[in-house]
KOLDOTOR-805127 format. One record per residue (C-alpha): residue number from 1; residue in three letters; chain; x, y, z. Coordinates in Angstrom, 1 decimal, decimal comma. Example, Ala and Ser with C-alpha at 12.3 -4.5 7.8 and 13.67 -1.06 7.14 Angstrom:
- n / res / chain / u / v / w
- 1 / ALA / A / 12,3 / -4,5 / 7,8 .
- 2 / SER / A / 13,7 / -1,1 / 7,1 .
***
This chain:
- n / res / chain / u / v / w
- 1 / MET / A / -16,0 / -20,5 / 1,1 .
- 2 / SER / A / -16,2 / -20,7 / 4,8 .
- 3 / ILE / A / -17,3 / -17,9 / 7,1 .
- 4 / LEU / A / -13,7 / -17,4 / 8,3 .
- 5 / GLY / A / -12,6 / -17,2 / 4,7 .
- 6 / MET / A / -15,2 / -14,6 / 3,9 .
- 7 / ILE / A / -14,3 / -12,5 / 7,0 .
- 8 / LEU / A / -10,5 / -12,6 / 6,1 .
- 9 / THR / A / -11,2 / -11,9 / 2,5 .
- 10 / LEU / A / -13,1 / -8,8 / 3,3 .
- 11 / LEU / A / -11,5 / -7,4 / 6,5 .
- 12 / ILE / A / -7,8 / -7,6 / 5,6 .
- 13 / PRO / A / -8,2 / -5,7 / 2,3 .
- 14 / TRP / A / -10,7 / -3,3 / 3,8 .
- 15 / GLY / A / -8,2 / -2,4 / 6,5 .
- 16 / ALA / A / -5,5 / -1,9 / 3,9 .
- 17 / VAL / A / -7,7 / 0,4 / 1,8 .
- 18 / LEU / A / -8,7 / 2,4 / 4,9 .
- 19 / TRP / A / -5,1 / 2,7 / 5,9 .
- 20 / GLY / A / -4,1 / 3,8 / 2,4 .
- 21 / VAL / A / -6,8 / 6,4 / 2,3 .
- 22 / ASN / A / -5,6 / 7,8 / 5,6 .
- 23 / ILE / A / -2,0 / 7,9 / 4,5 .
- 24 / TYR / A / -3,1 / 9,6 / 1,2 .
- 25 / HIS / A / -4,8 / 12,3 / 3,2 .
- 26 / GLN / A / -1,7 / 12,7 / 5,4 .
- 27 / LYS / A / -3,2 / 11,2 / 8,5 .
- 28 / GLY / A / -1,3 / 8,4 / 10,3 .
- 29 / THR / A / 2,1 / 9,2 / 8,9 .
- 30 / TRP / A / 3,4 / 8,1 / 12,2 .
- 31 / PHE / A / 2,6 / 4,5 / 11,0 .
- 32 / LEU / A / 4,9 / 4,7 / 8,1 .
- 33 / ASP / A / 8,1 / 2,7 / 8,6 .
- 34 / GLY / A / 11,0 / 4,8 / 9,6 .
- 35 / TRP / A / 9,2 / 8,2 / 9,5 .
- 36 / ASN / A / 9,3 / 8,6 / 13,3 .
- 37 / THR / A / 12,9 / 7,7 / 13,6 .
- 38 / MET / A / 14,1 / 10,2 / 11,0 .
- 39 / ARG / A / 15,9 / 13,4 / 12,1 .
- 40 / GLU / A / 13,9 / 16,6 / 11,6 .
- 41 / GLU / A / 16,5 / 17,8 / 9,0 .
- 42 / GLU / A / 16,0 / 14,6 / 7,0 .
- 43 / LYS / A / 12,1 / 14,9 / 7,2 .
- 44 / ALA / A / 12,4 / 18,4 / 6,0 .
- 45 / SER / A / 14,2 / 17,2 / 2,8 .
- 46 / TYR / A / 11,1 / 15,2 / 1,7 .
- 47 / ASN / A / 8,0 / 16,5 / 0,1 .
- 48 / GLU / A / 5,7 / 14,9 / 2,7 .
- 49 / GLU / A / 2,5 / 15,5 / 0,7 .
- 50 / GLU / A / 3,7 / 13,8 / -2,5 .
- 51 / MET / A / 5,2 / 10,9 / -0,5 .
- 52 / CYS / A / 1,9 / 10,4 / 1,3 .
- 53 / HIS / A / 0,0 / 10,4 / -2,0 .
- 54 / LEU / A / 2,4 / 7,9 / -3,5 .
- 55 / PHE / A / 2,4 / 5,5 / -0,5 .
- 56 / GLY / A / -1,3 / 5,9 / 0,1 .
- 57 / ARG / A / -2,0 / 4,9 / -3,5 .
- 58 / CYS / A / 0,4 / 1,9 / -3,2 .
- 59 / ILE / A / -1,3 / 0,7 / 0,0 .
- 60 / ILE / A / -4,7 / 1,0 / -1,6 .
- 61 / PHE / A / -3,5 / -1,1 / -4,5 .
- 62 / CYS / A / -2,0 / -3,6 / -2,1 .
- 63 / GLY / A / -5,4 / -3,9 / -0,4 .
- 64 / VAL / A / -7,0 / -4,6 / -3,8 .
- 65 / GLY / A / -4,3 / -7,2 / -4,5 .
- 66 / ALA / A / -4,8 / -8,7 / -1,1 .
- 67 / PHE / A / -8,5 / -9,1 / -1,8 .
- 68 / LEU / A / -7,8 / -10,8 / -5,2 .
- 69 / LEU / A / -5,2 / -13,0 / -3,5 .
- 70 / LEU / A / -7,4 / -14,1 / -0,7 .
- 71 / TYR / A / -10,5 / -14,6 / -2,9 .
- 72 / GLY / A / -8,5 / -16,7 / -5,4 .
- 73 / SER / A / -6,9 / -18,7 / -2,6 .
- 74 / PHE / A / -10,1 / -19,5 / -0,8 .
- 75 / ASN / A / -11,9 / -20,4 / -4,0 .
- 76 / GLN / A / -9,0 / -22,4 / -5,5 .
- 77 / ASN / A / -8,8 / -20,1 / -8,5 .
- 78 / ASP / A / -5,1 / -19,7 / -9,5 .
- 79 / TYR / A / -5,7 / -17,0 / -12,1 .
- 80 / ILE / A / -7,3 / -14,6 / -9,6 .
- 81 / LEU / A / -4,7 / -15,5 / -7,0 .
- 82 / CYS / A / -1,9 / -14,8 / -9,4 .
- 83 / SER / A / -3,4 / -11,5 / -10,5 .
- 84 / GLY / A / -3,6 / -10,5 / -6,8 .
- 85 / ILE / A / 0,1 / -11,3 / -6,4 .
- 86 / GLY / A / 0,8 / -9,3 / -9,5 .
- 87 / VAL / A / -1,1 / -6,2 / -8,3 .
- 88 / VAL / A / 0,8 / -6,3 / -5,0 .
- 89 / ALA / A / 4,1 / -6,8 / -6,7 .
- 90 / ILE / A / 3,5 / -3,9 / -9,1 .
- 91 / ALA / A / 2,5 / -1,6 / -6,2 .
- 92 / VAL / A / 5,6 / -2,4 / -4,2 .
- 93 / ILE / A / 7,9 / -2,1 / -7,1 .
- 94 / LEU / A / 6,4 / 1,2 / -8,2 .
- 95 / SER / A / 6,6 / 2,6 / -4,6 .
- 96 / ILE / A / 10,4 / 1,9 / -4,7 .
- 97 / LEU / A / 11,1 / 3,0 / -8,3 .
- 98 / LEU / A / 9,0 / 6,2 / -8,6 .
- 99 / PRO / A / 11,0 / 8,2 / -6,0 .
- 100 / LYS / A / 14,2 / 7,0 / -7,6 .
- 101 / ILE / A / 13,1 / 7,9 / -11,1 .
- 102 / ASN / A / 11,7 / 11,3 / -10,2 .
- 103 / PRO / A / 13,5 / 12,6 / -7,1 .
- 104 / GLY / A / 12,5 / 16,2 / -7,8 .
- 105 / LYS / A / 8,9 / 15,4 / -7,1 .
- 106 / TYR / A / 9,4 / 13,6 / -3,8 .
- 107 / ARG / A / 12,4 / 15,6 / -2,5 .
- 108 / LYS / A / 12,6 / 19,3 / -1,8 .
***
């Protein structure tokens, strides 16, 4: 693996994990897509703490998936690459489905 490959393999996932931890602890919610453009009444209808916990966990898992994806890609290992894609896909799907399945937890 080249130096550029190692840097990308470590920095991109590390950035995603740090971002996820910040979102989990309700810092940086301004960076969530659509949150700043919501009306105050609509924001008040969400349980912000639970939403931040859900999205923070999903972003952390996406960071882990990105590490596996990049590591597998730079090392020509299809099994690791596919497992990284799977982790990212599961995190994204769960971030969409969980608020729909259990709206009482994520809405006030």
